[in-house]
N, C-alpha and C positions, 0 to 999 in steps of 0.2 A: 026917464031912462034912455029914451031914444036920443035926446039931446046930448046926454053925457057920452053915449056910445059914439055919436057922430063927432063930437069934439075930440074924443080920444083917437078916432080914426084920422081926423084931420091933423092932430098933433103928431101922430106916428108918421104920416106921410110927409109932413113938413120936416120932421127930424131926419127922416131917411134921406130925402132929397138934399137937405142942408148938409148932412155929414158927407154924402157922396160928392156933392158939389165942392165942399171944402177940401176933401181928399184929392179931387181932380185938380184943383188949383194948386194945392201943395205939390202934387206930383209934377205938374207943369212947371212950377217955379224951380223945383229941384233939378229937373231935366235941363232947364235953361241955364241954371248955374253950372251944372256939369259940362254943358256945351261950351260955355264961356271959359271954364277952367281948362278944358282940354284944348280949346283954341289958343288961349294965352300960352299954355304949356308948349304946344307945337310951335308957336311963333318964337318963343324963347329958345327952343331947341334949334330952329333954323338960324336964329340970330347968332347963337353960339358957334354953330358950324361955319357960318360965314366968317 
């Protein structure tokens, strides 16, 4: 019983950190993409104004 409970706790911790880490990287990538998108958009706007 103790081994099953221990493995269940370990699996829960691994899943929790794995999901949180995956969400962190997804959020980071999306923010980076938005930054590039706004940067390119602002550059295009300044290019058109020139």
